[in-house]
ROSE-4610 file (N, C-alpha, C; in Angstrom, 1 decimal, always signed):
// ROSE-4610
residu = [X/X/X/X/X/X/X/X/X/X/X/X/X/X/X/X/X/X/X/X/X/X/X/X/X/X/X/X/X/X/X/X/X/X/X/X/X/X/X/X/X/X/X/X/X/X/X/X/X/X/X/X/X/X/X/X/X/X/X/X/X/X/X/X/X/X/X/X/X/X/X/X/X/X/X/X/X/X/X/X/X/X/X/X/X/X/X/X/X/X/X/X/X/X/X/X/X/X/X/X/X/X/X/X/X/X/X/X/X/X/X/X/X/X/X/X/X/X/X/X/X/X/X/X/X/X/X/X/X/X/X/X/X/X/X/X/X/X/X/X/X/X/X/X/X/X/X/X/X/X/X/X/X/X/X/X/X/X/X/X/X/X/X/X/X/X/X/X/X/X/X/X/X/X/X/X/X/X/X/X/X/X/X/X/X/X/X/X/X/X/X/X/X/X/X/X/X/X/X/X/X/X/X/X/X/X/X/X/X/X/X/X/X/X/X/X/X/X/X/X/X/X/X/X/X/X/X/X/X/X/X/X/X/X/X/X/X/X/X/X/X/X/X/X/X/X/X/X/X/X/X/X/X/X/X/X/X/X/X/X/X/X/X/X/X/X/X/X/X/X/X/X/X/X/X/X/X/X/X/X/X/X/X/X/X/X/X/X/X/X/X/X/X/X/X/X/X/X/X/X/X/X/X/X/X/X/X/X/X/X/X/X/X/X/X/X/X/X/X/X/X/X/X/X/X/X/X/X/X/X/X/X/X/X/X/X/X/X/X/X/X/X/X/X/X/X/X/X/X/X/X/X/X/X/X/X/X/X/X/X/X/X/X/X/X/X/X/X/X/X/X/X/X/X/X/X/X/X/X/X/X/X/X/X/X/X/X/X/X/X/X/X/X/X/X/X/X/X/X/X/X/X/X/X/X/X/X/X/X/X/X/X/X/X/X/X/X/X/X/X/X/X/X/X/X/X/X/X/X/X/X/X/X/X/X/X/X/X/X/X/X/X/X/X/X/X/X/X/X/X/X/X/X/X/X/X/X/X/X/X/X/X/X/X/X/X/X/X/X/X/X/X/X/X/X/X/X/X/X/X/X/X/X/X/X/X/X/X/X/X/X/X/X/X/X/X/X/X/X/X/X/X/X/X/X/X/X/X/X/X/X/X/X/X/X/X/X/X/X/X/X/X/X/X/X/X/X/X/X/X/X/X/X/X/X/X/X/X/X/X/X/X/X/X/X/X/X/X/X/X/X/X/X/X/X/X/X/X/X/X/X/X/X/X/X/X/X/X/X/X/X/X/X/X/X/X/X/X/X/X/X/X/X/X/X/X/X/X/X/X/X/X/X/X/X/X/X/X/X/X/X/X/X/X/X/X/X/X/X/X/X/X/X/X/X/X/X/X/X/X/X/X/X/X/X/X/X/X/X/X/X/X/X/X/X/X/X/X/X/X/X/X/X/X/X/X/X/X/X/X/X/X/X/X/X/X/X/X/X/X/X/X/X/X/X/X/X/X/X/X/X/X/X/X/X/X/X/X/X/X/X/X/X/X/X/X/X/X/X/X/X/X/X/X/X/X/X/X/X/X/X/X/X/X/X/X/X/X]
num = [1/1/1/2/2/2/3/3/3/4/4/4/5/5/5/6/6/6/7/7/7/8/8/8/9/9/9/10/10/10/11/11/11/12/12/12/13/13/13/14/14/14/15/15/15/16/16/16/17/17/17/18/18/18/19/19/19/20/20/20/21/21/21/22/22/22/23/23/23/24/24/24/25/25/25/26/26/26/27/27/27/28/28/28/29/29/29/30/30/30/31/31/31/32/32/32/33/33/33/34/34/34/35/35/35/36/36/36/37/37/37/38/38/38/39/39/39/40/40/40/41/41/41/42/42/42/43/43/43/44/44/44/45/45/45/46/46/46/47/47/47/48/48/48/49/49/49/50/50/50/51/51/51/52/52/52/53/53/53/54/54/54/55/55/55/56/56/56/57/57/57/58/58/58/59/59/59/60/60/60/61/61/61/62/62/62/63/63/63/64/64/64/65/65/65/66/66/66/67/67/67/68/68/68/69/69/69/70/70/70/71/71/71/72/72/72/73/73/73/74/74/74/75/75/75/76/76/76/77/77/77/78/78/78/79/79/79/80/80/80/81/81/81/82/82/82/83/83/83/84/84/84/85/85/85/86/86/86/87/87/87/88/88/88/89/89/89/90/90/90/91/91/91/92/92/92/93/93/93/94/94/94/95/95/95/96/96/96/97/97/97/98/98/98/99/99/99/100/100/100/101/101/101/102/102/102/103/103/103/104/104/104/105/105/105/106/106/106/107/107/107/108/108/108/109/109/109/110/110/110/111/111/111/112/112/112/113/113/113/114/114/114/115/115/115/116/116/116/117/117/117/118/118/118/119/119/119/120/120/120/121/121/121/122/122/122/123/123/123/124/124/124/125/125/125/126/126/126/127/127/127/128/128/128/129/129/129/130/130/130/131/131/131/132/132/132/133/133/133/134/134/134/135/135/135/136/136/136/137/137/137/138/138/138/139/139/139/140/140/140/141/141/141/142/142/142/143/143/143/144/144/144/145/145/145/146/146/146/147/147/147/148/148/148/149/149/149/150/150/150/151/151/151/152/152/152/153/153/153/154/154/154/155/155/155/156/156/156/157/157/157/158/158/158/159/159/159/160/160/160/161/161/161/162/162/162/163/163/163/164/164/164/165/165/165/166/166/166/167/167/167/168/168/168/169/169/169/170/170/170/171/171/171/172/172/172/173/173/173/174/174/174/175/175/175/176/176/176/177/177/177/178/178/178/179/179/179/180/180/180/181/181/181/182/182/182/183/183/183/184/184/184/185/185/185/186/186/186/187/187/187/188/188/188/189/189/189/190/190/190/191/191/191/192/192/192/193/193/193/194/194/194/195/195/195/196/196/196/197/197/197/198/198/198/199/199/199/200/200/200/201/201/201/202/202/202/203/203/203/204/204/204/205/205/205/206/206/206/207/207/207/208/208/208/209/209/209/210/210/210/211/211/211/212/212/212/213/213/213/214/214/214/215/215/215/216/216/216/217/217/217/218/218/218/219/219/219/220/220/220/221/221/221/222/222/222/223/223/223/224/224/224/225/225/225/226/226/226/227/227/227/228/228/228/229/229/229/230/230/230/231/231/231/232/232/232/233/233/233/234/234/234/235/235/235/236/236/236]
x = [+0.8/+0.0/+0.9/+0.7/+1.4/+1.0/+2.0/+1.8/+2.0/+1.0/+1.1/+1.9/+3.1/+4.0/+3.9/+3.3/+3.1/+2.0/+1.3/+0.3/+0.8/+0.2/+0.6/+2.0/+2.5/+3.8/+3.6/+3.9/+3.6/+4.9/+5.0/+6.1/+5.6/+6.4/+6.0/+7.3/+7.3/+8.4/+9.7/+9.8/+11.0/+10.7/+11.7/+11.5/+12.5/+11.9/+12.8/+13.5/+14.6/+15.2/+16.1/+16.2/+17.3/+18.4/+19.7/+20.8/+21.0/+20.9/+21.1/+22.5/+23.5/+24.8/+25.0/+24.0/+24.1/+23.9/+23.4/+23.1/+24.2/+24.3/+25.3/+24.8/+23.6/+23.0/+21.5/+21.0/+19.6/+19.1/+18.1/+17.5/+16.2/+16.0/+14.8/+14.0/+12.7/+11.9/+11.9/+11.4/+11.4/+10.0/+9.1/+7.8/+6.9/+6.4/+5.5/+6.3/+7.6/+8.4/+9.5/+10.5/+11.4/+10.7/+9.9/+9.2/+7.7/+7.0/+5.5/+4.6/+5.1/+4.3/+4.6/+3.7/+4.0/+4.3/+5.6/+6.0/+5.2/+4.9/+4.2/+2.8/+2.2/+0.8/+0.9/+2.0/+2.1/+2.4/+3.3/+3.5/+2.2/+1.4/+0.2/-0.8/-0.7/-1.5/-1.3/+0.0/+0.3/-0.3/-0.6/-1.2/-2.7/-3.2/-4.7/-5.2/-4.3/-4.7/-4.4/-4.4/-4.0/-4.9/-6.2/-7.1/-6.9/-6.7/-6.5/-5.2/-4.1/-2.8/-2.8/-3.4/-3.3/-4.1/-5.2/-6.0/-5.1/-4.3/-3.4/-2.3/-1.8/-0.7/-1.2/-2.4/-3.0/-3.2/-3.8/-4.0/-2.7/-1.7/-0.4/+0.2/+0.1/+0.7/+0.0/-1.3/-2.1/-1.9/-1.3/-1.1/-2.2/-3.1/-4.3/-3.9/-2.9/-2.2/-0.9/-0.7/+0.5/+1.6/+1.4/+2.5/+2.9/+3.9/+4.3/+4.7/+5.5/+6.0/+4.9/+3.8/+2.7/+2.0/+1.8/+1.1/+1.9/+3.3/+4.1/+4.0/+4.1/+4.1/+2.8/+1.7/+0.4/+0.3/+0.9/+0.9/+1.8/+3.0/+3.9/+3.3/+2.6/+2.0/+1.1/+0.4/-0.5/+0.2/+1.6/+2.3/+3.1/+2.9/+3.6/+3.3/+4.4/+4.2/+4.3/+4.3/+4.4/+5.8/+5.9/+7.2/+8.0/+9.3/+10.3/+10.1/+9.6/+9.4/+8.4/+7.5/+6.6/+7.3/+8.4/+9.2/+9.8/+10.3/+10.9/+9.8/+8.6/+7.6/+7.2/+7.2/+6.9/+8.0/+9.2/+10.4/+10.3/+10.0/+10.0/+8.8/+7.6/+6.4/+5.8/+6.1/+5.4/+6.3/+7.5/+8.4/+8.9/+8.6/+9.1/+9.5/+10.5/+10.8/+9.8/+9.5/+8.5/+9.1/+8.2/+8.6/+9.6/+10.6/+11.5/+12.5/+12.4/+13.3/+14.8/+15.0/+16.4/+17.0/+16.2/+16.7/+17.0/+16.1/+16.3/+17.6/+17.6/+18.8/+20.1/+20.1/+21.3/+21.7/+20.7/+21.0/+21.6/+21.1/+21.7/+23.1/+23.3/+24.7/+25.6/+25.2/+26.0/+26.4/+25.5/+25.7/+26.6/+27.0/+27.9/+27.2/+25.9/+25.2/+25.4/+25.6/+25.5/+24.1/+23.8/+22.4/+22.1/+21.0/+20.6/+19.2/+19.0/+17.7/+17.4/+16.3/+15.9/+14.4/+14.1/+12.8/+12.2/+10.9/+10.2/+9.8/+10.3/+10.1/+11.2/+11.6/+12.5/+13.7/+14.8/+16.1/+16.1/+15.2/+15.1/+14.9/+14.1/+13.9/+14.8/+15.1/+15.8/+17.3/+17.9/+19.2/+19.2/+18.2/+18.1/+17.9/+17.1/+16.9/+18.1/+18.8/+20.1/+21.1/+21.2/+22.1/+21.7/+20.4/+19.9/+20.2/+20.1/+20.3/+21.7/+22.5/+23.9/+23.9/+22.9/+22.9/+24.0/+24.4/+25.5/+25.2/+24.0/+23.7/+22.3/+22.0/+20.6/+20.3/+19.1/+18.7/+17.2/+16.9/+15.5/+15.4/+14.2/+13.9/+14.3/+14.7/+15.1/+14.1/+13.5/+12.5/+13.2/+12.6/+13.1/+12.5/+13.4/+13.0/+13.6/+12.8/+13.2/+12.6/+13.4/+12.9/+12.2/+12.7/+12.1/+10.8/+10.4/+9.2/+9.3/+8.5/+8.5/+7.9/+8.6/+8.1/+7.1/+7.0/+6.1/+6.8/+8.2/+9.0/+10.1/+10.8/+11.9/+13.2/+14.3/+15.6/+16.2/+16.5/+17.1/+18.4/+18.7/+19.9/+20.8/+22.0/+22.8/+22.2/+21.5/+20.9/+19.5/+18.9/+17.5/+16.8/+15.5/+14.7/+13.9/+13.2/+12.2/+12.7/+12.6/+12.8/+11.4/+11.2/+10.0/+10.3/+9.4/+9.7/+10.9/+10.9/+12.0/+13.4/+13.4/+14.7/+15.0/+14.1/+14.4/+15.1/+14.5/+15.2/+16.5/+16.7/+18.0/+19.0/+18.6/+19.6/+20.0/+19.1/+19.4/+20.4/+20.2/+21.1/+22.4/+22.4/+23.7/+24.6/+24.0/+24.8/+25.2/+24.4/+24.8/+26.0/+25.9/+27.0/+28.3/+28.2/+29.4/+30.0/+29.2/+29.6/+30.2/+29.9/+30.4/+29.6/+28.3/+27.4/+26.3/+25.7/+24.5/+23.3/+22.2/+20.9/+20.4/+20.8/+20.4/+20.9/+21.8/+22.4/+21.9/+20.8/+20.2/+18.8/+18.5/+17.2/+16.5/+15.2/+14.5/+13.3/+13.1/+12.0/+11.1/+9.8/+8.9/+7.5/+6.6/+5.2/+4.3/+4.7/+3.8/+4.2/+3.2/+3.4/+4.7/+5.2/+6.4/+7.6/+7.5/+8.6/+8.7/+7.6/+7.6/+8.7/+9.1/+10.3/+11.5/+11.9/+13.1/+13.0/+11.8/+11.5/+11.6/+11.1/+11.2/+12.6/+13.5/+14.9/+15.7/+15.3/+16.1/+15.9/+16.9/+16.9/+15.9/+15.6/+14.6/+13.8/+12.5/+11.6/+10.8/+10.8/+10.1/+9.1/+7.8/+6.7/+6.4/+6.4/+6.1/+4.8/+3.8/+2.4/+2.0/+2.0/+2.0/+0.6/+0.5/-0.7/-0.9/-2.2/-2.5/-1.7/-1.4/-0.6/+0.8/+1.4/+2.7/+2.6/+1.6/+1.4/+1.3/+0.7/+0.5/+1.8/+2.9/+4.1/+5.3/+5.3/+6.5/+6.8/+8.0/+8.5/+8.2/+8.4/+8.0/+7.1/+6.0/+5.0/+4.8/+5.0/+4.8/+3.5/+2.4/+1.2/+0.9/+1.6/+1.4/+2.8/+3.0/+4.2/+5.3/+6.5/+7.5/+8.3/+9.2/+10.0/+11.0/+11.4/+12.3/+11.7/+10.4/+9.8/+10.4/+10.9/+11.6/+12.7/+13.3/+14.4/+14.0/+12.6/+12.1/+12.4/+12.6/+12.8/+14.2/+15.1/+16.4/+17.4/+18.2/+19.2/+20.4/+21.1/+22.2/+23.4]
y = [-1.2/+0.0/+1.2/+2.1/+3.3/+4.3/+5.1/+6.1/+7.4/+8.3/+9.7/+10.5/+11.0/+11.7/+13.2/+13.6/+15.0/+15.0/+16.1/+16.1/+15.7/+14.6/+14.1/+13.4/+13.0/+12.3/+11.1/+9.9/+8.7/+7.8/+7.0/+6.1/+4.7/+3.7/+2.3/+1.5/+0.8/-0.2/+0.4/+1.7/+2.2/+3.4/+3.7/+4.9/+6.0/+7.1/+8.2/+8.9/+9.6/+9.8/+8.7/+8.4/+7.7/+8.6/+8.1/+8.9/+8.8/+9.9/+9.9/+9.3/+9.6/+9.2/+7.7/+7.0/+5.5/+4.8/+5.6/+5.1/+5.6/+4.8/+5.1/+5.3/+4.9/+5.0/+5.3/+6.2/+6.5/+6.3/+5.6/+5.3/+5.9/+6.7/+7.4/+6.9/+6.7/+6.7/+8.1/+8.3/+9.6/+10.2/+9.6/+10.2/+10.2/+11.3/+11.5/+11.4/+11.2/+11.2/+12.3/+12.2/+13.4/+14.5/+14.1/+15.2/+15.1/+16.1/+16.2/+15.6/+15.0/+14.5/+13.0/+12.4/+11.1/+11.4/+11.3/+11.8/+11.1/+9.9/+9.2/+9.7/+10.2/+10.8/+12.1/+12.9/+14.2/+14.0/+13.0/+12.7/+12.3/+11.5/+11.1/+12.2/+13.3/+14.4/+15.0/+15.0/+15.5/+14.7/+13.4/+12.5/+12.5/+13.3/+13.2/+12.0/+11.3/+10.0/+10.0/+11.2/+11.3/+10.5/+10.6/+9.8/+8.3/+7.8/+6.4/+5.9/+6.7/+6.3/+6.5/+7.6/+7.9/+6.9/+6.3/+5.3/+4.0/+3.7/+2.5/+2.8/+4.0/+4.4/+4.3/+4.9/+4.9/+3.5/+2.7/+1.3/+0.5/+0.8/+0.1/+0.6/+1.9/+2.5/+2.0/+1.8/+1.3/-0.2/-0.9/-2.3/-3.1/-2.5/-3.2/-4.0/-3.4/-4.1/-4.6/-5.9/-6.4/-6.6/-6.7/-6.8/-5.5/-4.8/-3.5/-3.4/-4.4/-4.5/-4.4/-5.2/-5.2/-3.9/-3.3/-2.0/-0.9/-1.0/+0.0/-0.2/-1.4/-1.7/-1.2/-1.4/-1.0/+0.5/+1.2/+2.7/+3.2/+2.6/+3.0/+2.8/+1.7/+1.5/+2.6/+3.2/+4.3/+5.6/+5.6/+6.8/+6.8/+5.7/+5.6/+6.8/+7.4/+8.6/+9.9/+10.0/+11.3/+11.9/+13.1/+13.7/+13.9/+13.8/+14.1/+15.5/+16.4/+17.8/+17.8/+16.8/+16.7/+16.4/+15.7/+15.4/+16.7/+17.5/+18.8/+19.7/+19.7/+20.5/+20.1/+18.8/+18.3/+18.8/+18.7/+19.1/+20.6/+21.4/+22.8/+23.4/+22.7/+23.3/+22.6/+21.3/+20.6/+20.0/+19.6/+18.9/+19.8/+19.5/+20.3/+19.4/+19.7/+18.9/+19.1/+18.0/+18.1/+19.0/+19.6/+20.4/+19.6/+20.2/+19.6/+18.6/+18.3/+17.3/+17.8/+19.1/+19.6/+19.6/+20.0/+20.1/+18.7/+17.7/+16.3/+15.7/+15.9/+15.3/+15.9/+17.3/+17.9/+17.5/+17.2/+16.7/+15.3/+14.5/+13.1/+13.2/+14.1/+14.2/+14.8/+15.8/+16.3/+15.3/+14.3/+13.3/+12.2/+12.3/+11.3/+10.2/+10.2/+9.2/+9.3/+8.2/+8.2/+8.2/+8.6/+8.8/+8.1/+7.4/+6.6/+6.9/+7.2/+7.4/+6.1/+5.4/+4.2/+4.3/+4.4/+4.8/+3.9/+3.6/+3.0/+4.0/+5.2/+6.2/+6.2/+7.3/+7.3/+8.1/+7.6/+8.3/+9.7/+9.9/+11.3/+12.3/+11.9/+12.8/+12.6/+11.3/+11.0/+11.5/+11.6/+12.1/+13.6/+14.3/+15.7/+15.9/+15.1/+15.2/+14.8/+13.8/+13.4/+14.5/+15.2/+16.4/+17.5/+17.8/+18.9/+18.7/+17.4/+17.1/+16.6/+16.5/+15.9/+14.5/+13.7/+12.3/+11.5/+10.5/+9.6/+8.6/+8.0/+6.9/+7.0/+6.5/+6.5/+5.3/+4.8/+3.7/+3.9/+3.9/+4.1/+3.4/+3.5/+2.9/+3.9/+3.4/+4.3/+4.1/+5.3/+5.3/+5.1/+4.3/+4.2/+5.4/+6.1/+7.3/+7.1/+7.1/+7.0/+8.2/+8.8/+9.9/+11.0/+11.2/+12.3/+11.9/+10.7/+10.3/+9.0/+8.9/+7.7/+6.5/+5.4/+4.2/+3.4/+3.7/+2.9/+1.7/+1.7/+0.6/+1.2/+0.3/+0.6/+0.1/+0.7/+0.2/-0.8/-2.0/-3.0/-2.4/-2.7/-2.2/-3.5/-3.3/-4.4/-5.2/-4.5/-5.2/-5.7/-5.4/-5.8/-4.7/-4.7/-3.7/-2.8/-3.4/-2.6/-2.5/-1.3/-1.1/-1.3/-2.5/-2.7/-2.8/-3.3/-3.4/-4.3/-5.5/-6.4/-5.8/-5.0/-4.4/-3.3/-2.6/-1.5/-2.2/-3.3/-4.0/-4.5/-5.1/-5.6/-4.5/-3.4/-2.3/-1.8/-1.6/-1.2/-2.2/-3.5/-4.5/-4.5/-4.3/-4.3/-3.1/-1.9/-0.7/-0.9/-1.4/-1.6/-2.6/-3.7/-4.6/-4.0/-3.2/-2.5/-1.6/-1.0/-0.1/-0.8/-2.1/-2.9/-2.7/-2.4/-2.2/-3.1/-3.3/-4.1/-3.3/-4.0/-3.2/-2.5/-2.8/-2.1/-0.7/-0.4/+1.0/+1.7/+1.2/+1.8/+2.4/+3.6/+4.2/+4.1/+3.8/+3.8/+4.6/+5.5/+6.5/+6.3/+6.1/+5.9/+6.2/+6.0/+6.3/+5.2/+4.4/+3.5/+2.0/+1.1/-0.3/-0.9/-0.3/-0.9/-0.5/+0.4/+0.7/-0.2/-1.0/-1.8/-2.8/-3.5/-4.4/-3.8/-2.6/-2.0/-1.4/-0.9/-0.4/-1.5/-2.7/-3.9/-4.3/-4.1/-4.6/-3.6/-2.3/-1.3/-1.3/-0.8/-0.7/+0.3/+1.4/+2.4/+2.7/+2.6/+2.9/+4.2/+5.1/+6.4/+6.4/+6.6/+6.8/+8.2/+8.8/+10.2/+10.4/+10.9/+11.1/+9.8/+8.6/+7.4/+6.9/+5.8/+5.1/+4.2/+3.8/+3.1/+1.8/+1.1/-0.2/+0.2/+1.3/+1.7/+2.3/+3.1/+3.6/+2.6/+1.4/+0.3/-0.4/-0.2/-0.9/-0.1/+1.2/+2.1/+2.3/+2.5/+2.9/+4.4/+5.2/+6.6/+7.0/+7.6/+8.0/+9.5/+10.2/+11.7/+11.9/+12.2/+12.4/+13.9/+14.8/+16.2/+16.9/+18.0/+18.7/+18.1/+18.6/+18.3/+17.0/+16.6/+15.4/+15.7/+17.0/+17.3/+17.1/+16.7/+16.4/+15.1/+14.3/+13.1/+13.5/+14.7/+15.1/+15.4/+15.5/+15.7/+14.4/+13.3/+12.0/+11.4/+12.2/+11.7/+12.8/+12.4/+13.3/+13.3/+14.4/+14.6/+13.7]
z = [+0.0/+0.0/+0.0/-0.9/-1.0/+0.1/+0.6/+1.6/+1.0/+1.2/+0.8/+1.8/+1.4/+2.4/+2.2/+1.1/+0.8/-0.3/-0.5/-1.6/-2.9/-3.4/-4.8/-4.8/-3.6/-3.6/-2.7/-3.2/-2.5/-2.5/-1.4/-1.3/-1.0/-1.4/-1.1/-0.9/+0.3/+0.5/+1.1/+1.5/+2.1/+3.0/+3.8/+4.7/+4.2/+3.8/+3.4/+4.5/+4.2/+2.8/+2.4/+1.2/+0.6/+0.2/+0.1/-0.3/-1.8/-2.5/-4.0/-4.3/-3.5/-3.7/-3.6/-3.0/-2.9/-4.3/-5.3/-6.6/-7.6/-8.7/-9.7/-11.1/-11.3/-12.7/-12.5/-13.4/-13.4/-14.9/-15.1/-16.4/-16.6/-17.7/-17.9/-19.2/-19.1/-20.2/-20.8/-22.0/-22.6/-22.8/-23.6/-23.9/-22.6/-22.3/-21.1/-19.8/-19.9/-18.7/-18.7/-19.6/-19.7/-20.5/-21.5/-22.3/-22.1/-22.5/-22.1/-23.1/-24.2/-25.3/-25.6/-26.3/-27.0/-28.4/-28.8/-30.1/-31.3/-31.1/-32.2/-32.4/-31.3/-31.5/-32.2/-31.9/-32.5/-34.0/-34.4/-35.8/-36.5/-35.8/-36.4/-36.7/-35.9/-36.1/-37.5/-37.9/-39.2/-40.3/-40.0/-41.0/-40.9/-40.0/-39.8/-39.2/-38.4/-37.8/-36.3/-35.7/-34.3/-33.4/-33.6/-32.7/-32.7/-34.0/-34.2/-33.5/-33.7/-33.2/-31.7/-31.2/-29.8/-29.0/-29.5/-28.8/-28.6/-29.6/-29.5/-28.5/-28.5/-27.6/-26.2/-25.9/-24.6/-24.1/-24.9/-24.5/-24.2/-25.0/-24.7/-23.4/-23.1/-21.9/-20.7/-20.8/-19.7/-19.5/-20.4/-20.3/-20.9/-21.5/-22.1/-23.4/-24.1/-25.2/-24.7/-24.5/-23.8/-24.8/-26.1/-27.0/-27.6/-26.9/-27.3/-28.7/-29.1/-30.5/-31.5/-31.3/-32.2/-32.2/-31.0/-31.0/-31.7/-31.6/-32.3/-33.8/-34.2/-35.7/-36.3/-35.5/-36.0/-36.2/-35.2/-35.3/-36.4/-36.5/-37.5/-38.9/-39.1/-40.5/-40.9/-39.9/-40.2/-40.5/-40.3/-40.6/-41.9/-42.6/-43.9/-44.8/-45.3/-46.2/-45.5/-44.2/-43.5/-43.8/-44.2/-44.5/-43.3/-43.5/-42.3/-41.8/-42.6/-42.1/-40.9/-40.9/-39.8/-38.4/-38.5/-37.3/-36.8/-37.7/-37.3/-36.7/-37.3/-36.7/-35.3/-35.0/-33.7/-32.7/-33.2/-32.3/-32.0/-33.0/-32.9/-32.1/-32.4/-31.9/-30.7/-30.5/-29.4/-28.4/-28.7/-27.8/-26.7/-25.4/-24.3/-23.2/-22.4/-21.2/-20.2/-19.4/-18.4/-17.2/-16.4/-15.3/-14.3/-13.9/-12.9/-13.5/-14.8/-15.4/-15.3/-15.7/-15.8/-14.4/-13.4/-12.0/-11.5/-11.7/-11.2/-11.9/-13.2/-14.0/-13.5/-13.3/-12.8/-11.4/-10.5/-9.2/-9.3/-10.1/-10.3/-10.8/-11.8/-12.4/-11.3/-10.5/-9.5/-8.4/-8.2/-7.2/-7.8/-9.1/-9.7/-10.4/-10.6/-11.3/-12.8/-13.5/-15.0/-15.4/-16.6/-17.0/-18.3/-18.4/-19.5/-19.9/-21.2/-21.8/-22.6/-22.2/-22.9/-23.3/-24.6/-25.0/-26.1/-26.0/-27.0/-28.1/-28.0/-29.0/-30.1/-30.6/-31.8/-31.6/-32.2/-32.1/-32.6/-33.6/-34.2/-33.1/-32.1/-30.9/-29.8/-29.5/-28.3/-28.3/-29.5/-29.6/-29.3/-29.7/-29.3/-27.8/-27.2/-25.8/-25.0/-25.5/-24.9/-24.9/-26.0/-26.1/-25.2/-25.1/-24.3/-22.8/-22.4/-21.0/-20.6/-21.7/-21.5/-20.9/-21.4/-20.9/-21.4/-20.7/-21.1/-22.2/-22.1/-23.0/-23.4/-24.6/-25.1/-26.0/-25.9/-26.8/-27.2/-28.5/-28.9/-30.3/-30.8/-32.1/-33.2/-34.3/-35.5/-36.6/-36.9/-38.0/-39.3/-40.2/-41.6/-42.4/-43.0/-43.9/-45.3/-46.2/-47.6/-48.5/-49.3/-50.1/-49.3/-48.1/-47.2/-46.5/-46.6/-45.9/-45.1/-44.1/-43.3/-44.1/-43.9/-44.6/-43.8/-42.5/-41.7/-41.1/-41.2/-40.6/-39.8/-39.1/-38.3/-38.9/-38.6/-39.1/-38.1/-38.5/-37.6/-37.0/-35.8/-35.1/-34.7/-34.3/-33.9/-32.7/-31.8/-30.7/-31.0/-32.1/-32.4/-33.2/-33.1/-33.9/-33.0/-32.0/-31.2/-29.8/-29.2/-27.8/-27.1/-26.6/-25.8/-24.4/-23.6/-22.1/-21.8/-22.5/-22.3/-22.7/-23.8/-24.2/-23.3/-22.7/-21.7/-20.5/-20.0/-18.9/-19.3/-20.5/-20.9/-21.0/-21.5/-21.7/-20.3/-19.4/-18.0/-17.4/-17.5/-17.0/-17.6/-19.0/-19.7/-19.3/-19.2/-18.8/-17.3/-16.4/-15.1/-15.0/-15.8/-15.8/-16.4/-17.4/-18.0/-17.0/-16.1/-15.1/-13.9/-13.8/-12.7/-11.4/-11.5/-10.4/-10.4/-9.2/-9.0/-9.3/-9.6/-9.9/-8.7/-7.5/-6.3/-6.3/-7.2/-7.3/-8.6/-9.1/-10.3/-9.9/-10.5/-10.4/-11.8/-11.8/-13.1/-13.0/-14.0/-14.0/-15.2/-15.0/-16.2/-15.8/-16.8/-16.6/-17.1/-18.1/-18.8/-18.5/-19.0/-18.7/-19.3/-20.4/-21.0/-20.2/-19.2/-18.3/-17.1/-16.8/-15.6/-15.5/-16.6/-16.5/-16.0/-16.5/-16.1/-14.7/-14.3/-13.0/-12.0/-12.3/-11.4/-11.2/-12.2/-12.0/-11.2/-11.1/-10.5/-8.9/-8.3/-6.8/-6.3/-7.2/-6.9/-8.1/-8.0/-9.2/-8.9/-9.8/-9.7/-10.8/-10.5/-11.5/-11.5/-12.7/-12.9/-13.7/-13.0/-13.5/-14.2/-13.6/-14.3/-14.6/-15.4/-15.6/-14.4/-14.2/-12.9/-12.6/-13.7/-13.5/-12.9/-13.3/-12.9/-11.5/-11.2/-9.9/-8.8/-9.2/-8.2/-7.8/-8.6/-8.3/-8.0/-8.3/-8.1/-6.6/-6.3/-4.9/-4.6/-5.6/-5.5/-6.6/-6.3/-7.3/-7.2/-8.3/-8.4/-9.2/-8.5/-9.2/-9.5/-8.8/-9.1/-8.9/-9.7/-9.6/-10.6/-10.5/-11.4/-10.9/-11.8/-11.5/-10.3/-10.1/-9.0/-7.7/-7.6/-6.3/-5.7/-6.6/-6.0/-5.1/-5.3/-4.5/-3.0/-2.8/-1.4/-0.6/-1.3/-0.7/-0.8/-1.5/-1.8/-1.3/-0.3/+0.2/-0.8/-0.8/-1.8/-1.4]
């Protein structure tokens, strides 16, 4: 049972404060976690298919569609032919960092944590976010673009093709192993059902304005305010 320790701030399974310096790695989801939008929904708006794509996105994030790969491929197929210029418009006009993200990331970096972005979204956006926040590592899906338009497919990568929940967890474990640390020294931050595998593997899980399935399992839940509210429970 989660305990409300301040308005809109809940804890489960520990007594605060924890020491931020006890952790070495923090892994972030991107869409609706680091940033305020679901990029695929915004791209779909350019194709006149926002409602159709957003409905699949919402069902996947709530955990009602359990095969994330299938849900992503269904949405991508609806985006075939969308010009790459639509991605730039989303970046320029819609993509914004969520409140408190910069402060929380900076606090983690000041405490010596390495930072990982691991997203079921797209490298076209995640690489920009990685640069903005000076994150150490990033993994996301790569959109296939031909003749200036989306093909509705992804580009296969050396590690696979789709970043789903299992790949998020595997990436977190891989980076932790390369750093020579146990998962008890990892923080995972997310909001949707596909974040649950990596959140379950981490020593500390933080849910930011999450879907119900995530709220029920996270150690820290932020239902109101910015991501930096987690610092109310984490000593430097």
